[in-house]
C-alpha positions as CSV (number, residue, x, y, z in Angstrom):
1,X,0.0,0.0,0.0
2,X,1.8,3.1,-1.2
3,X,0.9,6.7,-0.5
4,X,-0.6,6.9,-4.0
5,X,-3.1,4.2,-2.9
6,X,-4.2,6.4,0.0
7,X,-4.5,9.3,-2.5
8,X,-6.6,7.1,-4.7
9,X,-9.0,6.5,-1.8
10,X,-9.0,10.2,-0.8
11,X,-9.7,11.2,-4.4
12,X,-12.5,8.8,-4.6
13,X,-13.8,10.4,-1.4
14,X,-13.8,13.8,-3.1
15,X,-17.2,12.8,-4.6
16,X,-18.5,12.4,-1.0
17,X,-19.0,15.5,1.2
18,X,-15.9,16.9,2.8
19,X,-15.7,16.4,6.5
20,X,-17.0,19.5,8.2
21,X,-14.6,21.4,10.4
22,X,-16.4,20.2,13.5
23,X,-15.9,16.6,12.6
24,X,-12.2,17.1,11.8
25,X,-11.9,18.8,15.2
26,X,-13.7,16.0,16.9
27,X,-11.4,13.4,15.3
28,X,-8.4,15.5,16.4
29,X,-9.8,15.1,20.0
30,X,-9.5,11.3,19.5
31,X,-5.7,11.7,19.1
32,X,-4.1,9.9,22.2
33,X,-2.1,11.9,24.7
34,X,1.6,11.2,25.2
35,X,2.1,8.1,27.3
36,X,-1.2,6.6,26.3
37,X,-1.9,3.0,27.4
38,X,-3.9,0.6,25.3
39,X,-7.4,-0.1,26.6
40,X,-9.0,-2.3,23.9
41,X,-6.3,-3.8,21.7
42,X,-4.3,-6.7,23.1
43,X,-0.5,-6.4,22.7
44,X,-0.6,-8.9,19.7
45,X,-3.5,-7.1,18.1
46,X,-1.7,-3.8,18.5
47,X,1.5,-5.2,16.9
48,X,-0.6,-6.4,13.9
49,X,-2.2,-2.9,13.7
50,X,1.2,-1.3,13.8
51,X,2.5,-3.6,11.0
52,X,-0.6,-2.9,8.9
53,X,-0.7,0.9,9.3
54,X,3.0,1.0,8.4
55,X,2.2,-0.6,5.1
56,X,-0.9,1.6,4.4
57,X,0.9,4.9,5.1
58,X,4.7,4.2,5.4
59,X,7.3,6.7,6.2
60,X,8.7,8.4,3.2
61,X,10.2,11.9,3.2
62,X,7.6,12.5,6.0
63,X,6.8,10.3,9.0
64,X,4.2,7.6,8.4
65,X,1.2,6.3,10.3
66,X,3.4,4.4,12.8
67,X,5.2,7.6,13.9
68,X,1.8,9.4,14.1
69,X,0.7,6.7,16.6
70,X,-2.4,5.8,14.5
71,X,-2.6,2.5,16.3
72,X,-3.3,4.4,19.6
73,X,-5.9,6.6,17.7
74,X,-7.6,3.3,16.7
75,X,-7.6,2.1,20.3
76,X,-9.2,5.4,21.4
77,X,-11.9,5.1,18.7
78,X,-12.6,1.4,19.6
79,X,-12.7,2.2,23.3
80,X,-14.5,5.5,23.5
81,X,-16.5,5.8,20.2
82,X,-17.4,2.4,19.0
83,X,-20.5,0.5,20.1
84,X,-19.9,-3.0,21.5
85,X,-21.1,-4.6,18.2
86,X,-18.8,-2.3,16.1
87,X,-15.8,-3.1,18.4
88,X,-16.5,-6.8,18.3
89,X,-16.8,-6.8,14.5
90,X,-13.6,-4.8,14.1
91,X,-11.6,-7.0,16.4
92,X,-12.9,-10.2,14.8
93,X,-11.8,-8.8,11.4
94,X,-8.4,-7.9,12.8
95,X,-8.0,-11.4,14.3
96,X,-9.1,-12.8,10.8
97,X,-6.0,-11.2,9.3
98,X,-3.9,-13.8,11.2
99,X,-6.3,-16.6,10.1
100,X,-5.9,-15.5,6.5
101,X,-2.1,-15.2,6.8
102,X,-2.0,-18.8,8.3
103,X,-4.1,-20.1,5.5
104,X,-2.0,-18.4,2.8
105,X,1.5,-18.6,4.2
106,X,1.4,-21.0,7.1
107,X,2.3,-18.3,9.7
108,X,0.8,-15.4,11.5
109,X,0.7,-12.0,9.9
110,X,3.6,-10.7,12.0
111,X,5.7,-13.7,11.1
112,X,5.1,-13.3,7.3
113,X,7.5,-11.4,5.2
114,X,6.8,-7.8,4.2
115,X,6.1,-9.0,0.7
116,X,3.5,-11.5,2.0
117,X,2.0,-8.9,4.3
118,X,1.7,-6.5,1.5
119,X,0.1,-9.1,-0.8
120,X,-2.5,-10.0,1.9
121,X,-3.3,-6.3,2.5
122,X,-3.6,-5.7,-1.3
123,X,-6.0,-8.7,-1.6
124,X,-8.1,-7.2,1.3
125,X,-8.0,-3.8,-0.4
126,X,-9.0,-5.3,-3.7
127,X,-12.0,-7.0,-2.1
128,X,-13.5,-3.6,-1.0
129,X,-15.9,-1.9,-3.3
130,X,-14.7,1.6,-2.6
131,X,-17.4,3.3,-4.6
132,X,-20.0,1.8,-2.3
133,X,-17.9,2.0,0.9
134,X,-17.3,5.7,1.0
135,X,-20.0,7.8,2.8
136,X,-22.5,9.5,0.5
137,X,-24.4,11.5,3.2
138,X,-23.0,14.4,5.2
139,X,-21.4,13.3,8.5
140,X,-23.4,14.1,11.6
141,X,-21.0,16.2,13.6
142,X,-23.3,16.2,16.6
143,X,-22.7,12.5,17.3
144,X,-19.5,11.3,18.8
145,X,-19.2,8.2,16.6
146,X,-17.0,6.9,13.8
147,X,-19.5,5.9,11.1
148,X,-16.9,4.0,9.1
149,X,-16.9,1.3,11.8
150,X,-20.2,0.1,10.5
151,X,-18.6,-1.3,7.2
152,X,-16.5,-4.2,6.2
153,X,-13.3,-4.7,8.3
154,X,-10.6,-3.6,5.9
155,X,-12.6,-0.6,4.7
156,X,-13.0,0.5,8.3
157,X,-9.4,-0.2,9.0
158,X,-8.1,1.8,6.1
159,X,-10.4,4.7,6.6
160,X,-9.5,4.8,10.3
161,X,-5.8,4.8,9.3
162,X,-6.3,7.7,6.9
163,X,-8.4,9.7,9.4
164,X,-6.0,9.0,12.3
165,X,-3.0,10.0,10.2
166,X,-4.4,13.2,8.7
167,X,-5.8,14.4,11.9
168,X,-2.6,13.8,13.8
169,X,0.0,16.5,14.4
170,X,2.4,14.8,12.1
171,X,-0.2,14.5,9.3
172,X,-1.4,18.1,9.7
173,X,2.0,19.8,10.1
174,X,4.5,17.6,8.2
175,X,2.4,15.9,5.5
176,X,-0.3,18.6,4.8
177,X,1.9,21.5,5.9
178,X,-0.9,23.1,7.9
179,X,-0.5,25.2,11.0
180,X,-2.3,23.7,13.9
181,X,-3.3,27.2,15.0
182,X,-3.5,29.3,11.8
183,X,-3.2,33.0,11.9
184,X,-1.0,33.2,15.0
185,X,1.0,36.4,15.3
186,X,4.8,36.0,15.3
187,X,5.9,39.4,16.5
188,X,9.5,40.4,16.3
189,X,10.3,37.4,14.2
190,X,13.6,37.7,12.2
191,X,13.1,38.2,8.5
192,X,14.9,35.7,6.3
193,X,17.5,37.3,4.0
194,X,15.7,36.4,0.8
195,X,12.6,38.2,2.1
196,X,14.3,41.5,3.0
197,X,13.4,44.5,0.8
């Protein structure tokens, strides 16, 4: 899963309504604080999530999903935002990744090579009908929920990875080059030599 695959999903989402500013703000609140401890994912499940998110949004010239701690974002969403059914369905899908890896490669996902892991994730990605999976209705920003948890596992996983990354400080400042607090006044800041009149 290369960054261009993420961009393909995001460009497909362009047909859907853009997330309102309130929803983006709400998702930013789901970003875990420093020193966060897992509350829903087991250590093994967390390790599988870390390996998967690192393949979906790897580090390039900017840090990837692993550095943005998207695994902890997922744990927050699963713990605080998901219903019991959504959580159970997501965790069953996550555990099924090991089942599929064992069926295909004779080993758990974490024990498979990066090439095998990538092939499995590509097969999961190819099985998603992205035209049907992306939301068509405006997101209800008054509810504290993550609507993408209602879909098929890998669709939920990939959308959660994208949302977690692009609402993180790393995603906002280093990937998208946005200021977290735009319009801040930098008084008495030195002027770079190329900007002097």
